[in-house]
C-alpha positions as CSV (number, residue, x, y, z in Angstrom):
1,M,26.3,35.3,-96.5
2,S,26.0,38.0,-94.5
3,E,24.0,36.6,-91.8
4,N,25.8,33.4,-91.4
5,A,29.2,35.7,-90.8
6,L,27.3,37.6,-88.5
7,R,26.4,34.5,-86.2
8,R,29.9,33.0,-86.6
9,G,31.2,36.4,-85.3
10,L,28.8,36.3,-82.4
11,F,29.8,32.9,-81.8
12,L,33.2,33.8,-81.4
13,L,33.1,36.8,-79.7
14,L,31.2,34.5,-76.7
15,L,34.1,32.0,-77.2
16,F,36.3,35.3,-76.5
17,L,34.6,36.2,-73.6
18,G,34.0,33.1,-71.7
19,L,37.8,32.2,-72.0
20,A,38.3,35.4,-70.8
21,L,36.7,35.3,-67.5
22,S,37.7,31.8,-67.0
23,A,41.3,33.3,-66.6
24,L,40.4,36.1,-64.8
25,T,38.6,34.1,-62.4
26,R,40.9,31.1,-61.7
27,P,43.1,32.8,-59.3
28,L,40.0,33.5,-57.1
29,T,39.1,30.3,-56.8
30,P,41.8,29.1,-54.1
31,K,41.0,31.9,-51.9
32,V,37.2,31.4,-52.1
33,A,37.8,28.1,-51.2
34,L,39.9,29.0,-48.3
35,L,37.6,32.0,-47.3
36,L,34.5,29.4,-47.2
37,S,36.2,26.3,-45.4
38,P,36.6,27.8,-42.2
39,L,33.0,28.7,-42.1
40,T,31.3,25.3,-43.6
41,A,33.9,22.9,-41.6
42,P,32.1,22.9,-38.2
43,L,28.4,22.2,-40.3
44,P,28.9,18.2,-40.0
45,Q,29.9,18.5,-36.1
46,L,27.6,20.7,-35.2
47,G,24.7,18.8,-36.8
48,H,26.5,15.3,-35.1
49,R,26.0,17.7,-31.8
50,L,22.8,18.5,-32.3
51,G,21.4,14.8,-33.1
52,Q,23.2,13.8,-30.2
53,N,21.5,16.5,-28.0
54,L,18.0,15.7,-29.1
55,R,18.6,11.8,-28.8
56,A,19.9,12.8,-24.8
57,G,16.8,15.2,-24.7
58,L,14.2,12.5,-25.8
59,S,16.0,9.8,-23.7
60,A,15.6,12.0,-20.4
61,L,11.8,12.8,-21.1
62,T,11.1,9.0,-21.3
63,N,12.8,8.2,-18.2
64,R,11.1,11.2,-16.1
65,Q,8.0,10.1,-17.2
66,D,8.9,6.4,-16.0
67,L,10.1,8.1,-13.0
68,Y,6.5,9.7,-12.4
69,A,4.8,6.3,-13.1
70,E,6.8,4.5,-10.7
71,N,6.7,7.4,-8.1
72,Q,2.9,7.2,-8.6
73,A,2.7,3.8,-8.0
74,L,5.0,3.7,-4.7
75,K,2.3,6.5,-3.5
76,E,-0.5,4.3,-3.9
77,E,1.2,1.2,-2.5
78,L,2.5,3.3,0.7
79,A,-1.6,4.7,1.0
80,L,-2.2,0.9,0.9
81,L,0.3,-0.2,3.7
82,R,-1.0,2.6,5.9
83,S,-4.3,1.3,5.6
84,E,-3.4,-2.2,6.4
85,N,-1.2,-0.6,9.3
86,V,-4.4,0.9,11.0
87,R,-6.8,-1.8,10.4
88,L,-4.6,-4.0,11.8
89,R,-3.6,-2.1,15.0
90,L,-7.5,-1.8,15.3
91,E,-7.7,-5.5,15.4
92,V,-5.3,-6.1,18.0
93,E,-6.6,-3.7,20.4
94,R,-10.0,-5.3,19.6
95,L,-8.1,-8.4,20.8
96,A,-6.5,-7.1,23.6
97,R,-9.7,-5.9,25.2
98,A,-10.9,-9.4,24.7
99,L,-8.2,-11.1,26.5
100,E,-8.6,-8.5,29.3
101,V,-12.1,-9.3,29.7
102,K,-11.8,-12.7,29.4
103,A,-9.2,-12.9,32.2
104,K,-10.9,-10.6,34.4
105,A,-14.3,-12.1,33.9
106,P,-14.2,-16.1,34.4
107,G,-18.0,-16.7,33.7
108,V,-17.3,-15.4,29.9
109,V,-19.7,-17.7,27.2
110,A,-17.7,-15.6,24.3
111,V,-17.3,-12.5,23.1
112,A,-19.2,-11.8,20.5
113,P,-19.4,-9.4,17.3
114,V,-21.7,-6.3,17.4
115,I,-23.6,-6.6,13.4
116,G,-26.5,-4.6,14.2
117,E,-28.4,-2.1,16.3
118,D,-32.6,-0.8,16.4
119,L,-32.6,2.6,16.2
120,S,-36.1,2.5,15.9
121,G,-36.5,4.9,19.0
122,L,-38.9,2.5,20.7
123,Y,-36.8,-0.9,21.4
124,R,-33.0,-0.3,22.1
125,R,-31.8,-4.1,20.5
126,L,-28.5,-5.3,19.4
127,L,-27.8,-7.9,16.9
128,L,-24.9,-10.4,17.8
129,G,-22.7,-12.4,15.0
130,M,-23.1,-15.3,17.1
131,G,-25.6,-17.9,17.8
132,S,-26.7,-21.1,18.9
133,R,-23.6,-22.7,17.1
134,Q,-21.2,-20.8,19.4
135,G,-22.8,-21.9,22.6
136,L,-25.4,-18.8,22.6
137,R,-28.8,-19.1,24.8
138,P,-31.6,-16.7,25.5
139,G,-31.1,-15.5,29.2
140,M,-27.5,-15.3,29.2
141,P,-26.4,-11.5,30.2
142,V,-24.4,-9.5,28.4
143,A,-21.8,-6.9,29.3
144,A,-18.9,-4.9,28.1
145,P,-15.6,-3.2,29.4
146,Q,-17.6,-0.4,30.9
147,G,-20.1,-2.0,31.8
148,L,-23.6,-3.9,31.9
149,V,-25.2,-4.2,28.2
150,G,-28.6,-6.3,28.5
151,L,-29.8,-9.8,28.1
152,I,-30.0,-12.3,25.2
153,V,-33.4,-12.8,24.5
154,E,-33.8,-14.6,20.6
155,V,-30.9,-16.7,19.4
156,E,-30.5,-18.1,15.7
157,E,-27.7,-20.6,14.2
158,D,-25.4,-17.6,14.1
159,R,-26.9,-14.6,15.3
160,A,-28.8,-13.5,18.9
161,L,-31.1,-10.3,19.9
162,V,-30.0,-8.6,22.7
163,R,-32.5,-6.6,24.9
164,T,-30.4,-3.2,26.1
165,L,-30.7,-1.4,29.3
166,L,-32.3,1.5,27.6
167,D,-35.2,-0.8,26.1
168,P,-38.6,0.0,27.7
169,E,-39.4,-4.1,28.3
170,S,-35.7,-4.0,29.9
171,R,-35.5,-4.5,33.9
172,V,-32.5,-4.7,35.7
173,G,-32.3,-4.9,39.7
174,V,-29.4,-2.2,41.1
175,R,-27.6,-1.2,44.3
176,P,-25.6,2.1,44.9
177,E,-21.8,1.5,45.2
178,G,-20.8,1.2,48.8
179,T,-24.1,2.0,50.5
180,P,-26.8,-0.4,51.2
181,G,-30.2,-0.4,49.8
182,R,-31.7,-1.9,46.3
183,G,-33.8,-0.6,43.5
184,V,-35.1,-1.1,39.9
185,A,-34.5,-0.1,37.0
186,R,-36.0,0.4,33.3
187,G,-35.6,1.3,30.5
188,A,-36.1,5.1,29.4
189,P,-35.2,5.9,25.7
190,P,-33.6,7.2,24.2
191,D,-30.9,7.1,26.3
192,R,-31.8,6.7,30.0
193,L,-32.5,4.6,32.9
194,L,-35.2,5.2,35.6
195,A,-34.6,3.7,38.8
196,E,-36.8,3.4,42.1
197,F,-35.8,3.2,45.2
198,P,-37.1,3.1,49.1
199,P,-37.0,6.5,50.5
200,T,-34.5,5.4,53.2
201,V,-32.0,4.3,50.6
202,P,-29.2,7.1,50.3
203,L,-29.0,8.4,46.9
204,K,-27.2,11.5,45.2
205,P,-26.1,12.8,41.8
206,G,-22.7,10.8,40.9
207,D,-23.4,7.8,42.8
208,L,-22.3,4.8,40.4
209,L,-25.3,1.9,40.5
210,L,-24.1,-1.7,40.6
211,S,-26.5,-4.7,39.4
212,G,-27.9,-6.5,42.1
213,A,-29.6,-9.7,42.5
214,T,-33.6,-8.5,43.1
215,L,-34.7,-10.1,39.7
216,G,-32.0,-12.6,39.4
217,L,-31.0,-12.1,36.1
218,F,-28.0,-10.3,36.1
219,P,-24.9,-11.6,38.2
220,D,-24.4,-8.9,41.2
221,G,-21.6,-5.8,41.2
222,I,-21.4,-5.1,37.3
223,P,-21.2,-1.3,36.7
224,V,-25.0,-0.2,35.3
225,G,-25.0,4.1,35.4
226,R,-24.4,6.7,37.2
227,V,-27.1,9.0,39.0
228,E,-27.8,12.3,37.4
229,R,-31.0,13.3,39.0
230,V,-32.8,12.3,41.9
231,E,-36.6,12.8,42.8
232,R,-39.3,12.1,45.4
233,V,-42.5,10.4,44.1
234,Q,-45.9,9.7,45.4
235,G,-46.1,11.6,48.3
236,G,-42.5,10.6,49.2
237,L,-43.2,7.1,49.7
238,K,-40.4,6.4,47.0
239,Q,-37.3,7.8,45.0
240,Q,-36.8,8.2,41.8
241,A,-33.3,8.5,40.2
242,W,-32.7,9.3,36.5
243,V,-29.6,7.5,35.4
244,R,-27.2,7.7,32.6
245,P,-25.7,4.0,31.4
246,L,-21.7,3.6,31.4
247,V,-22.1,1.8,28.0
248,E,-22.7,3.7,24.8
249,L,-24.6,1.6,22.7
250,S,-23.9,2.8,19.3
251,L,-20.1,2.9,19.9
252,L,-19.9,-0.9,20.7
253,E,-18.2,-3.2,18.3
254,E,-18.2,-6.3,20.5
255,V,-20.0,-7.6,23.7
256,I,-19.1,-10.3,26.5
257,V,-21.7,-13.1,26.8
258,L,-22.1,-14.5,30.4
259,R,-23.2,-17.6,32.1
260,P,-26.6,-17.4,33.0
261,L,-27.3,-17.5,36.6
């Protein structure tokens, strides 16, 4: 009996303490709520703003990546346009030169592109991208705006081979500009001509040599080259002139094919 009485006493004591604590804390509950309310009220608003800022930041990052990709695409397109502009400008210049040559030389058969060159050092020959189908024939002289180039020696349907003035098998009649006298020049590879004249022909370094009719292969009066050095040979019975051609073969993109004599 004593144990049951002790349990009832403890239960009543705890019940009394609970009721007393509830009575003491009830006046503080509104104060605590009022104290915490200003601190917790901004939390939902802050969460909303944080979400908006995160969405705005992600959107700005995505837009920046799109702008970067668009900028790169525009740069590549601009580079292509610049390259195409350069190509078109060079093509216009080439056509303008061709028209100028045709206007000055009524004997022009064609303006042919140069598609190859023999760089062996022994023979100096050019390959043209036109042939018999375009009216080219062996024996036709070939020139450039700067001067004489050579002679067509072989022709296929769409290609032709030019023996240039620098070829050791080449021969061209030449004469000094503005003075009497005629001679013959032959190719002296890799980049010179060797011309022979009678000793009575007045000749000096710097003189311009033009094509003459001595061999009857080329029209008269086409510039050939400039004299660099003059030498007396065979006891003074003739003189030789080392000549630099006016045409730089490695820079030729097209040539003018003339009617044969």
